[in-house]
N, CA and C atoms as a LAMMPS dump frame, in Angstrom:
ITEM: TIMESTEP
0
ITEM: NUMBER OF ATOMS
591
ITEM: BOX BOUNDS ff ff ff
-5.0000000000000000e+02 5.0000000000000000e+02
-5.0000000000000000e+02 5.0000000000000000e+02
-5.0000000000000000e+02 5.0000000000000000e+02
ITEM: ATOMS id mol type element x y z
1 1 1 N 2.52 -12.08 -5.287
2 1 2 C 3.682 -11.31 -4.888
3 1 3 C 3.799 -10.079 -5.787
4 2 1 N 4.261 -8.97 -5.199
5 2 2 C 4.346 -7.692 -5.896
6 2 3 C 5.728 -7.081 -5.662
7 3 1 N 5.973 -5.937 -6.308
8 3 2 C 7.274 -5.277 -6.148
9 3 3 C 7.156 -3.88 -5.562
10 4 1 N 5.933 -3.38 -5.424
11 4 2 C 5.761 -2.034 -4.889
12 4 3 C 5.957 -0.94 -5.92
13 5 1 N 6.018 -1.316 -7.199
14 5 2 C 6.08 -0.329 -8.278
15 5 3 C 4.662 -0.183 -8.837
16 6 1 N 4.023 0.917 -8.519
17 6 2 C 2.618 1.115 -8.885
18 6 3 C 2.49 1.243 -10.402
19 7 1 N 1.585 0.444 -10.967
20 7 2 C 1.379 0.474 -12.418
21 7 3 C 0.519 1.645 -12.843
22 8 1 N -0.509 1.91 -12.081
23 8 2 C -1.38 3.036 -12.416
24 8 3 C -2.301 3.344 -11.248
25 9 1 N -2.902 4.517 -11.34
26 9 2 C -3.923 4.911 -10.38
27 9 3 C -5.28 4.497 -10.92
28 10 1 N -5.993 3.69 -10.156
29 10 2 C -7.368 3.372 -10.498
30 10 3 C -8.292 4.403 -9.88
31 11 1 N -9.526 4.406 -10.312
32 11 2 C -10.527 5.324 -9.771
33 11 3 C -11.647 4.505 -9.137
34 12 1 N -11.953 4.8 -7.88
35 12 2 C -13.034 4.096 -7.185
36 12 3 C -14.37 4.571 -7.759
37 13 1 N -15.109 3.644 -8.374
38 13 2 C -16.384 3.997 -9.014
39 13 3 C -17.595 3.704 -8.139
40 14 1 N -17.469 2.688 -7.278
41 14 2 C -18.62 2.352 -6.433
42 14 3 C -18.16 1.581 -5.205
43 15 1 N -18.901 1.733 -4.129
44 15 2 C -18.648 1.029 -2.868
45 15 3 C -19.981 0.501 -2.359
46 16 1 N -20.05 -0.8 -2.118
47 16 2 C -21.286 -1.407 -1.615
48 16 3 C -20.955 -2.256 -0.395
49 17 1 N -21.653 -1.994 0.713
50 17 2 C -21.517 -2.851 1.89
51 17 3 C -22.388 -4.081 1.683
52 18 1 N -21.78 -5.251 1.81
53 18 2 C -22.475 -6.526 1.624
54 18 3 C -22.229 -7.371 2.865
55 19 1 N -23.192 -7.337 3.8
56 19 2 C -23.006 -7.951 5.121
57 19 3 C -21.788 -7.305 5.774
58 20 1 N -20.768 -8.089 6.142
59 20 2 C -19.596 -7.485 6.782
60 20 3 C -18.489 -7.174 5.774
61 21 1 N -18.77 -7.385 4.501
62 21 2 C -17.781 -7.151 3.444
63 21 3 C -18.045 -5.827 2.733
64 22 1 N -17.052 -5.392 1.957
65 22 2 C -17.231 -4.233 1.097
66 22 3 C -16.866 -4.616 -0.328
67 23 1 N -17.77 -4.365 -1.27
68 23 2 C -17.504 -4.57 -2.687
69 23 3 C -17.038 -3.242 -3.265
70 24 1 N -15.849 -3.261 -3.855
71 24 2 C -15.226 -2.043 -4.374
72 24 3 C -15.099 -2.174 -5.886
73 25 1 N -15.709 -1.251 -6.613
74 25 2 C -15.639 -1.258 -8.075
75 25 3 C -14.657 -0.188 -8.53
76 26 1 N -13.741 -0.6 -9.406
77 26 2 C -12.614 0.247 -9.798
78 26 3 C -12.51 0.325 -11.313
79 27 1 N -12.275 1.526 -11.803
80 27 2 C -12.001 1.734 -13.223
81 27 3 C -10.494 1.82 -13.407
82 28 1 N -9.967 1.082 -14.398
83 28 2 C -8.528 1.122 -14.66
84 28 3 C -8.269 0.909 -16.144
85 29 1 N -7.051 1.243 -16.573
86 29 2 C -6.7 1.156 -17.988
87 29 3 C -6.344 -0.258 -18.427
88 30 1 N -5.928 -1.128 -17.485
89 30 2 C -5.522 -2.484 -17.908
90 30 3 C -6.656 -3.507 -17.772
91 31 1 N -7.9 -3.026 -17.827
92 31 2 C -9.063 -3.908 -17.671
93 31 3 C -9.048 -5.053 -18.686
94 32 1 N -8.571 -4.798 -19.907
95 32 2 C -8.571 -5.835 -20.952
96 32 3 C -7.615 -6.982 -20.645
97 33 1 N -6.665 -6.757 -19.739
98 33 2 C -5.682 -7.789 -19.397
99 33 3 C -6.043 -8.553 -18.131
100 34 1 N -7.202 -8.277 -17.553
101 34 2 C -7.574 -8.907 -16.283
102 34 3 C -8.441 -10.141 -16.495
103 35 1 N -8.403 -11.012 -15.495
104 35 2 C -9.24 -12.211 -15.472
105 35 3 C -9.92 -12.318 -14.112
106 36 1 N -11.041 -13.016 -14.066
107 36 2 C -11.692 -13.3 -12.787
108 36 3 C -10.719 -14.075 -11.901
109 37 1 N -10.672 -13.705 -10.622
110 37 2 C -9.832 -14.33 -9.597
111 37 3 C -8.363 -13.928 -9.689
112 38 1 N -8.032 -12.971 -10.544
113 38 2 C -6.649 -12.487 -10.634
114 38 3 C -6.329 -11.624 -9.422
115 39 1 N -5.097 -11.737 -8.929
116 39 2 C -4.665 -10.965 -7.764
117 39 3 C -4.108 -9.612 -8.191
118 40 1 N -4.58 -8.572 -7.528
119 40 2 C -4.116 -7.206 -7.777
120 40 3 C -3.903 -6.535 -6.427
121 41 1 N -2.832 -5.75 -6.334
122 41 2 C -2.585 -4.962 -5.13
123 41 3 C -3.377 -3.66 -5.219
124 42 1 N -4.174 -3.391 -4.177
125 42 2 C -4.984 -2.168 -4.077
126 42 3 C -4.521 -1.421 -2.834
127 43 1 N -3.796 -0.321 -3.015
128 43 2 C -3.205 0.384 -1.869
129 43 3 C -2.407 -0.592 -1.003
130 44 1 N -1.758 -1.566 -1.672
131 44 2 C -0.909 -2.519 -0.966
132 44 3 C -1.6 -3.776 -0.496
133 45 1 N -2.916 -3.881 -0.711
134 45 2 C -3.686 -5.033 -0.241
135 45 3 C -3.982 -5.954 -1.411
136 46 1 N -3.61 -7.21 -1.283
137 46 2 C -3.877 -8.186 -2.337
138 46 3 C -5.35 -8.583 -2.295
139 47 1 N -6.07 -8.241 -3.368
140 47 2 C -7.482 -8.598 -3.5
141 47 3 C -7.705 -9.221 -4.867
142 48 1 N -8.627 -10.164 -4.937
143 48 2 C -8.893 -10.888 -6.184
144 48 3 C -10.072 -10.281 -6.934
145 49 1 N -9.956 -10.292 -8.265
146 49 2 C -11.042 -9.794 -9.117
147 49 3 C -12.268 -10.684 -8.918
148 50 1 N -13.373 -10.071 -8.539
149 50 2 C -14.616 -10.767 -8.192
150 50 3 C -15.593 -10.766 -9.373
151 51 1 N -15.706 -9.612 -10.018
152 51 2 C -16.57 -9.438 -11.189
153 51 3 C -15.9 -8.457 -12.132
154 52 1 N -16.309 -8.504 -13.418
155 52 2 C -15.733 -7.597 -14.415
156 52 3 C -16.791 -7.141 -15.403
157 53 1 N -16.573 -5.92 -15.931
158 53 2 C -17.319 -5.456 -17.104
159 53 3 C -16.267 -5.012 -18.123
160 54 1 N -16.699 -4.36 -19.182
161 54 2 C -15.749 -3.867 -20.188
162 54 3 C -14.936 -2.685 -19.681
163 55 1 N -15.416 -2.008 -18.653
164 55 2 C -14.758 -0.775 -18.209
165 55 3 C -14.261 -0.797 -16.766
166 56 1 N -14.738 -1.758 -15.964
167 56 2 C -14.312 -1.774 -14.568
168 56 3 C -14.343 -3.195 -14.016
169 57 1 N -13.845 -3.333 -12.797
170 57 2 C -13.882 -4.63 -12.114
171 57 3 C -14.207 -4.393 -10.648
172 58 1 N -14.635 -5.455 -9.979
173 58 2 C -15.025 -5.373 -8.573
174 58 3 C -14.236 -6.384 -7.756
175 59 1 N -13.812 -5.945 -6.562
176 59 2 C -13.146 -6.828 -5.607
177 59 3 C -13.954 -6.821 -4.316
178 60 1 N -13.732 -7.837 -3.5
179 60 2 C -14.428 -7.96 -2.219
180 60 3 C -13.411 -7.889 -1.086
181 61 1 N -13.581 -6.899 -0.207
182 61 2 C -12.738 -6.785 0.987
183 61 3 C -13.535 -7.304 2.18
184 62 1 N -12.976 -8.297 2.876
185 62 2 C -13.677 -8.906 4.009
186 62 3 C -13.476 -8.075 5.276
187 63 1 N -14.202 -8.44 6.318
188 63 2 C -14.22 -7.674 7.565
189 63 3 C -12.819 -7.452 8.128
190 64 1 N -11.992 -8.5 8.174
191 64 2 C -10.648 -8.359 8.751
192 64 3 C -9.822 -7.345 7.972
193 65 1 N -9.926 -7.382 6.644
194 65 2 C -9.192 -6.431 5.807
195 65 3 C -9.654 -5.009 6.083
196 66 1 N -10.95 -4.818 6.206
197 66 2 C -11.484 -3.485 6.475
198 66 3 C -11.033 -2.972 7.837
199 67 1 N -10.989 -3.856 8.83
200 67 2 C -10.578 -3.443 10.174
201 67 3 C -9.103 -3.059 10.229
202 68 1 N -8.284 -3.74 9.432
203 68 2 C -6.831 -3.61 9.523
204 68 3 C -6.248 -2.526 8.621
205 69 1 N -7.003 -2.086 7.617
206 69 2 C -6.451 -1.217 6.578
207 69 3 C -7.257 0.076 6.443
208 70 1 N -6.807 0.917 5.498
209 70 2 C -7.52 2.174 5.267
210 70 3 C -8.638 2.047 4.233
211 71 1 N -8.928 0.833 3.756
212 71 2 C -9.996 0.665 2.764
213 71 3 C -11.347 1.128 3.295
214 72 1 N -11.546 1.022 4.602
215 72 2 C -12.843 1.409 5.179
216 72 3 C -13.122 2.904 5.017
217 73 1 N -12.067 3.682 4.715
218 73 2 C -12.24 5.127 4.547
219 73 3 C -12.368 5.542 3.081
220 74 1 N -12.329 4.57 2.163
221 74 2 C -12.423 4.897 0.734
222 74 3 C -13.72 5.627 0.413
223 75 1 N -13.62 6.537 -0.577
224 75 2 C -14.805 7.239 -1.069
225 75 3 C -14.849 7.144 -2.591
226 76 1 N -16.039 7.22 -3.139
227 76 2 C -16.191 7.222 -4.594
228 76 3 C -15.401 8.387 -5.184
229 77 1 N -14.715 8.102 -6.31
230 77 2 C -13.944 9.14 -6.987
231 77 3 C -12.504 9.225 -6.548
232 78 1 N -12.147 8.533 -5.456
233 78 2 C -10.766 8.589 -4.974
234 78 3 C -9.837 7.742 -5.842
235 79 1 N -8.551 8.124 -5.799
236 79 2 C -7.506 7.349 -6.467
237 79 3 C -7.096 6.167 -5.602
238 80 1 N -6.776 5.054 -6.258
239 80 2 C -6.277 3.873 -5.541
240 80 3 C -5.088 3.307 -6.309
241 81 1 N -3.995 3.033 -5.593
242 81 2 C -2.787 2.49 -6.221
243 81 3 C -3.025 1.053 -6.661
244 82 1 N -2.667 0.749 -7.91
245 82 2 C -2.863 -0.592 -8.463
246 82 3 C -1.551 -1.166 -8.972
247 83 1 N -1.354 -2.456 -8.69
248 83 2 C -0.219 -3.204 -9.243
249 83 3 C -0.652 -4.648 -9.449
250 84 1 N -0.456 -5.144 -10.656
251 84 2 C -0.728 -6.561 -10.912
252 84 3 C 0.409 -7.401 -10.345
253 85 1 N 0.119 -8.682 -10.076
254 85 2 C 1.116 -9.544 -9.437
255 85 3 C 2.317 -9.764 -10.359
256 86 1 N 3.429 -10.063 -9.724
257 86 2 C 4.705 -10.274 -10.399
258 86 3 C 4.649 -11.533 -11.251
259 87 1 N 5.166 -11.437 -12.467
260 87 2 C 5.278 -12.601 -13.349
261 87 3 C 6.71 -13.115 -13.312
262 88 1 N 6.885 -14.418 -13.486
263 88 2 C 8.228 -15.002 -13.517
264 88 3 C 9.026 -14.324 -14.627
265 89 1 N 10.222 -13.882 -14.287
266 89 2 C 11.08 -13.219 -15.262
267 89 3 C 11.021 -11.705 -15.195
268 90 1 N 10.041 -11.146 -14.446
269 90 2 C 9.963 -9.689 -14.306
270 90 3 C 11.112 -9.168 -13.448
271 91 1 N 11.501 -7.926 -13.702
272 91 2 C 12.481 -7.27 -12.834
273 91 3 C 11.805 -6.892 -11.51
274 92 1 N 12.562 -6.996 -10.428
275 92 2 C 12.06 -6.542 -9.128
276 92 3 C 12.676 -5.168 -8.892
277 93 1 N 12.003 -4.131 -9.399
278 93 2 C 12.546 -2.777 -9.302
279 93 3 C 12.337 -2.162 -7.92
280 94 1 N 11.415 -2.703 -7.154
281 94 2 C 11.19 -2.206 -5.807
282 94 3 C 11.767 -3.191 -4.803
283 95 1 N 10.892 -3.833 -4.034
284 95 2 C 11.308 -4.922 -3.152
285 95 3 C 10.142 -5.913 -3.085
286 96 1 N 10.364 -7.05 -2.455
287 96 2 C 9.314 -8.073 -2.4
288 96 3 C 8.201 -7.616 -1.451
289 97 1 N 7.01 -7.49 -2.025
290 97 2 C 5.819 -7.062 -1.282
291 97 3 C 4.778 -8.164 -1.435
292 98 1 N 4.232 -8.634 -0.33
293 98 2 C 3.296 -9.757 -0.376
294 98 3 C 1.844 -9.34 -0.599
295 99 1 N 1.532 -8.107 -0.262
296 99 2 C 0.128 -7.692 -0.308
297 99 3 C -0.615 -8.051 0.96
298 100 1 N 0.145 -8.421 2.003
299 100 2 C -0.424 -8.744 3.315
300 100 3 C -0.089 -7.589 4.256
301 101 1 N -0.975 -6.622 4.315
302 101 2 C -0.725 -5.393 5.061
303 101 3 C -0.663 -5.678 6.557
304 102 1 N 0.308 -5.037 7.232
305 102 2 C 0.469 -5.226 8.68
306 102 3 C -0.465 -4.33 9.485
307 103 1 N -0.945 -3.274 8.873
308 103 2 C -1.822 -2.328 9.56
309 103 3 C -1.719 -0.968 8.893
310 104 1 N -1.941 0.085 9.681
311 104 2 C -1.815 1.444 9.152
312 104 3 C -0.844 2.246 10.006
313 105 1 N -0.267 3.269 9.388
314 105 2 C 0.566 4.248 10.094
315 105 3 C -0.015 5.628 9.811
316 106 1 N 0.193 6.549 10.756
317 106 2 C -0.369 7.89 10.61
318 106 3 C 0.694 8.865 10.116
319 107 1 N 0.349 9.637 9.084
320 107 2 C 1.246 10.689 8.611
321 107 3 C 1.184 11.847 9.601
322 108 1 N 2.328 12.178 10.187
323 108 2 C 2.328 13.275 11.158
324 108 3 C 2.986 14.532 10.604
325 109 1 N 3.704 14.386 9.48
326 109 2 C 4.295 15.568 8.848
327 109 3 C 4.503 15.3 7.361
328 110 1 N 4.16 16.296 6.551
329 110 2 C 4.392 16.231 5.104
330 110 3 C 5.106 17.516 4.715
331 111 1 N 6.354 17.372 4.291
332 111 2 C 7.197 18.526 4.014
333 111 3 C 7.509 18.616 2.534
334 112 1 N 7.25 19.776 1.929
335 112 2 C 7.627 20.048 0.542
336 112 3 C 9.068 20.544 0.547
337 113 1 N 9.959 19.785 -0.096
338 113 2 C 11.384 20.12 -0.108
339 113 3 C 11.806 20.759 -1.435
340 114 1 N 10.852 21.383 -2.13
341 114 2 C 11.138 22.084 -3.382
342 114 3 C 11.74 21.147 -4.428
343 115 1 N 10.977 20.141 -4.793
344 115 2 C 11.437 19.174 -5.796
345 115 3 C 11.29 17.744 -5.317
346 116 1 N 11.124 17.565 -4.03
347 116 2 C 10.82 16.254 -3.446
348 116 3 C 9.994 16.504 -2.185
349 117 1 N 9.555 15.425 -1.564
350 117 2 C 8.721 15.543 -0.37
351 117 3 C 9.223 14.565 0.684
352 118 1 N 9.165 14.996 1.931
353 118 2 C 9.49 14.108 3.052
354 118 3 C 8.218 13.902 3.862
355 119 1 N 7.847 12.628 4.034
356 119 2 C 6.684 12.285 4.842
357 119 3 C 7.151 11.505 6.059
358 120 1 N 6.667 11.908 7.222
359 120 2 C 7.01 11.234 8.472
360 120 3 C 5.758 10.554 9.023
361 121 1 N 5.947 9.316 9.456
362 121 2 C 4.827 8.492 9.92
363 121 3 C 5.068 8.011 11.343
364 122 1 N 3.977 7.85 12.074
365 122 2 C 4.006 7.297 13.428
366 122 3 C 3.424 5.891 13.372
367 123 1 N 4.125 4.957 14.033
368 123 2 C 3.712 3.554 14.015
369 123 3 C 3.595 3.032 15.444
370 124 1 N 3.033 1.849 15.591
371 124 2 C 3.006 1.189 16.894
372 124 3 C 4.434 0.82 17.289
373 125 1 N 4.738 0.921 18.573
374 125 2 C 6.102 0.663 19.049
375 125 3 C 6.572 -0.753 18.732
376 126 1 N 5.642 -1.699 18.659
377 126 2 C 6.027 -3.088 18.382
378 126 3 C 6.622 -3.263 16.985
379 127 1 N 6.42 -2.27 16.116
380 127 2 C 6.93 -2.366 14.743
381 127 3 C 8.283 -1.686 14.553
382 128 1 N 8.806 -1.033 15.59
383 128 2 C 10.103 -0.354 15.463
384 128 3 C 11.207 -1.299 15.01
385 129 1 N 11.117 -2.565 15.401
386 129 2 C 12.17 -3.535 15.077
387 129 3 C 12.243 -3.842 13.586
388 130 1 N 11.218 -3.461 12.826
389 130 2 C 11.193 -3.772 11.393
390 130 3 C 11.735 -2.646 10.519
391 131 1 N 12.012 -1.486 11.101
392 131 2 C 12.461 -0.353 10.281
393 131 3 C 13.916 -0.015 10.567
394 132 1 N 14.686 0.108 9.495
395 132 2 C 16.079 0.537 9.588
396 132 3 C 16.318 1.598 8.52
397 133 1 N 17.256 2.479 8.788
398 133 2 C 17.609 3.488 7.794
399 133 3 C 18.101 2.803 6.528
400 134 1 N 17.576 3.238 5.398
401 134 2 C 17.851 2.684 4.058
402 134 3 C 17.201 1.316 3.845
403 135 1 N 16.359 0.886 4.772
404 135 2 C 15.581 -0.33 4.569
405 135 3 C 14.348 -0.024 3.732
406 136 1 N 13.593 -1.058 3.407
407 136 2 C 12.405 -0.907 2.558
408 136 3 C 11.124 -1.008 3.378
409 137 1 N 10.115 -0.294 2.903
410 137 2 C 8.777 -0.374 3.477
411 137 3 C 7.785 -0.117 2.343
412 138 1 N 6.617 -0.745 2.412
413 138 2 C 5.565 -0.487 1.424
414 138 3 C 4.467 0.336 2.088
415 139 1 N 4.2 1.509 1.534
416 139 2 C 3.152 2.394 2.032
417 139 3 C 2.099 2.563 0.942
418 140 1 N 0.869 2.18 1.249
419 140 2 C -0.195 2.129 0.234
420 140 3 C 0.273 1.358 -0.998
421 141 1 N 1.115 0.349 -0.758
422 141 2 C 1.595 -0.508 -1.835
423 141 3 C 2.815 0.008 -2.562
424 142 1 N 3.313 1.192 -2.2
425 142 2 C 4.461 1.799 -2.877
426 142 3 C 5.743 1.365 -2.177
427 143 1 N 6.683 0.811 -2.927
428 143 2 C 7.989 0.451 -2.376
429 143 3 C 8.792 1.723 -2.141
430 144 1 N 9.144 1.971 -0.879
431 144 2 C 9.874 3.186 -0.52
432 144 3 C 11.058 2.849 0.37
433 145 1 N 12.054 3.724 0.322
434 145 2 C 13.245 3.576 1.155
435 145 3 C 13.098 4.457 2.385
436 146 1 N 13.364 3.883 3.543
437 146 2 C 13.281 4.634 4.802
438 146 3 C 14.498 5.551 4.895
439 147 1 N 14.25 6.855 5.032
440 147 2 C 15.361 7.814 5.062
441 147 3 C 15.807 8.147 6.479
442 148 1 N 14.887 8.152 7.424
443 148 2 C 15.208 8.472 8.822
444 148 3 C 14.341 7.625 9.738
445 149 1 N 14.891 7.304 10.901
446 149 2 C 14.092 6.622 11.921
447 149 3 C 14.259 7.337 13.257
448 150 1 N 13.228 7.293 14.067
449 150 2 C 13.263 7.847 15.411
450 150 3 C 12.488 6.897 16.319
451 151 1 N 13.144 5.789 16.732
452 151 2 C 12.445 4.768 17.527
453 151 3 C 11.875 5.295 18.843
454 152 1 N 12.51 6.319 19.429
455 152 2 C 12.011 6.821 20.713
456 152 3 C 10.625 7.451 20.563
457 153 1 N 10.319 7.931 19.355
458 153 2 C 8.997 8.5 19.083
459 153 3 C 8.145 7.602 18.192
460 154 1 N 8.639 6.383 17.921
461 154 2 C 7.929 5.433 17.043
462 154 3 C 7.665 6.036 15.663
463 155 1 N 8.691 6.686 15.109
464 155 2 C 8.516 7.38 13.835
465 155 3 C 9.572 6.978 12.815
466 156 1 N 9.184 7.086 11.552
467 156 2 C 10.139 6.936 10.453
468 156 3 C 9.719 7.864 9.325
469 157 1 N 10.675 8.19 8.455
470 157 2 C 10.406 9.092 7.336
471 157 3 C 10.805 8.448 6.023
472 158 1 N 10.143 8.875 4.959
473 158 2 C 10.488 8.469 3.595
474 158 3 C 10.548 9.723 2.737
475 159 1 N 11.423 9.695 1.732
476 159 2 C 11.519 10.795 0.776
477 159 3 C 10.87 10.359 -0.528
478 160 1 N 10.107 11.251 -1.122
479 160 2 C 9.322 10.944 -2.318
480 160 3 C 9.85 11.749 -3.499
481 161 1 N 10.198 11.05 -4.585
482 161 2 C 10.653 11.716 -5.802
483 161 3 C 9.437 12.191 -6.604
484 162 1 N 9.633 13.161 -7.518
485 162 2 C 8.489 13.703 -8.267
486 162 3 C 7.682 12.655 -9.026
487 163 1 N 8.326 11.677 -9.665
488 163 2 C 7.58 10.684 -10.442
489 163 3 C 6.618 9.909 -9.541
490 164 1 N 7.105 9.454 -8.4
491 164 2 C 6.258 8.709 -7.459
492 164 3 C 5.126 9.596 -6.942
493 165 1 N 5.448 10.841 -6.648
494 165 2 C 4.436 11.774 -6.14
495 165 3 C 3.321 11.977 -7.162
496 166 1 N 3.702 12.15 -8.419
497 166 2 C 2.725 12.452 -9.47
498 166 3 C 1.906 11.24 -9.901
499 167 1 N 2.462 10.029 -9.752
500 167 2 C 1.838 8.842 -10.34
501 167 3 C 1.274 7.851 -9.33
502 168 1 N 1.187 8.25 -8.068
503 168 2 C 0.576 7.418 -7.029
504 168 3 C -0.319 8.304 -6.164
505 169 1 N -1.039 7.681 -5.248
506 169 2 C -1.889 8.495 -4.372
507 169 3 C -1.154 9.002 -3.136
508 170 1 N 0.177 8.93 -3.142
509 170 2 C 0.937 9.529 -2.038
510 170 3 C 0.712 11.04 -2.035
511 171 1 N 0.391 11.599 -3.211
512 171 2 C 0.112 13.039 -3.297
513 171 3 C -1.163 13.413 -2.539
514 172 1 N -2.05 12.439 -2.334
515 172 2 C -3.315 12.689 -1.634
516 172 3 C -3.181 12.545 -0.12
517 173 1 N -2.028 12.053 0.336
518 173 2 C -1.822 11.846 1.777
519 173 3 C -1.6 13.198 2.453
520 174 1 N -2.361 13.448 3.494
521 174 2 C -2.246 14.674 4.278
522 174 3 C -1.8 14.32 5.692
523 175 1 N -1.406 15.322 6.456
524 175 2 C -1.104 15.077 7.866
525 175 3 C -2.364 14.547 8.55
526 176 1 N -2.208 13.519 9.338
527 176 2 C -3.274 12.775 10.029
528 176 3 C -3.867 11.656 9.176
529 177 1 N -3.5 11.577 7.884
530 177 2 C -3.989 10.472 7.05
531 177 3 C -3.432 9.146 7.544
532 178 1 N -4.244 8.093 7.443
533 178 2 C -3.788 6.737 7.735
534 178 3 C -3.418 6.052 6.424
535 179 1 N -2.233 5.458 6.406
536 179 2 C -1.682 4.836 5.205
537 179 3 C -1.408 3.37 5.515
538 180 1 N -1.726 2.487 4.579
539 180 2 C -1.432 1.063 4.767
540 180 3 C 0.069 0.84 4.79
541 181 1 N 0.515 -0.029 5.683
542 181 2 C 1.943 -0.339 5.77
543 181 3 C 2.15 -1.845 5.723
544 182 1 N 3.132 -2.25 4.938
545 182 2 C 3.631 -3.626 4.975
546 182 3 C 5.136 -3.547 5.171
547 183 1 N 5.592 -4.088 6.289
548 183 2 C 7.025 -4.076 6.585
549 183 3 C 7.724 -5.164 5.779
550 184 1 N 9.009 -4.978 5.604
551 184 2 C 9.815 -5.894 4.795
552 184 3 C 9.736 -7.32 5.345
553 185 1 N 9.411 -8.268 4.483
554 185 2 C 9.24 -9.667 4.899
555 185 3 C 10.515 -10.236 5.504
556 186 1 N 11.675 -9.822 4.989
557 186 2 C 12.937 -10.342 5.532
558 186 3 C 13.165 -9.82 6.947
559 187 1 N 12.826 -8.55 7.194
560 187 2 C 12.947 -7.995 8.543
561 187 3 C 12.026 -8.738 9.506
562 188 1 N 10.827 -9.058 9.053
563 188 2 C 9.872 -9.77 9.914
564 188 3 C 10.338 -11.191 10.207
565 189 1 N 10.879 -11.862 9.199
566 189 2 C 11.372 -13.236 9.389
567 189 3 C 12.543 -13.266 10.369
568 190 1 N 13.478 -12.328 10.214
569 190 2 C 14.649 -12.286 11.105
570 190 3 C 14.208 -12.006 12.539
571 191 1 N 13.296 -11.043 12.714
572 191 2 C 12.801 -10.722 14.059
573 191 3 C 12.108 -11.931 14.679
574 192 1 N 11.37 -12.683 13.873
575 192 2 C 10.673 -13.879 14.365
576 192 3 C 11.673 -14.956 14.794
577 193 1 N 12.705 -15.164 13.994
578 193 2 C 13.717 -16.17 14.33
579 193 3 C 14.466 -15.794 15.601
580 194 1 N 14.749 -14.498 15.771
581 194 2 C 15.435 -14.046 16.987
582 194 3 C 14.56 -14.282 18.214
583 195 1 N 13.273 -14.102 18.045
584 195 2 C 12.334 -14.31 19.151
585 195 3 C 12.289 -15.784 19.555
586 196 1 N 12.433 -16.676 18.577
587 196 2 C 12.393 -18.109 18.855
588 196 3 C 13.666 -18.62 19.515
589 197 1 N 14.786 -17.939 19.254
590 197 2 C 16.077 -18.458 19.762
591 197 3 C 16.348 -18.027 21.194
């Protein structure tokens, strides 16, 4: 479990296709605190440490993960959002994020508001029920507040503060970019219960 507060930007050092999987090697500053099989959020996707050296670690993304997320578009040298799993007693400064990405959304507009940024995303219509104004959403693993919704166009917007912009890969998102999305677990549970009743 995660909170959507990105700890640091990792750097993609290597990508190897292994049958239907992808092995991703990442350089990060907290390498000394990692263990084999530890869970880490990578652009919002929970992946386990597969191998380690003194300077980097490798994770394995399986076929389903590659099909569902933007990991298949990763390139060497790119930034990747990293967050280690929540420890008992930690503050939840963002919201509860599972690391189980629902899919991707497309950035259709990126607006510089002279001190902040507004990004608007297009989603599948089936996901409109999970977004509400001032609700939470995780984009590339970042806990963000939804500022505007437009269900008729299957769109929602988020506002980005300078700290988040500077310290995550949201700054690398361009119009037409695909971003991993995980909708709020409570919204999904409520929608599921309503469907059953």
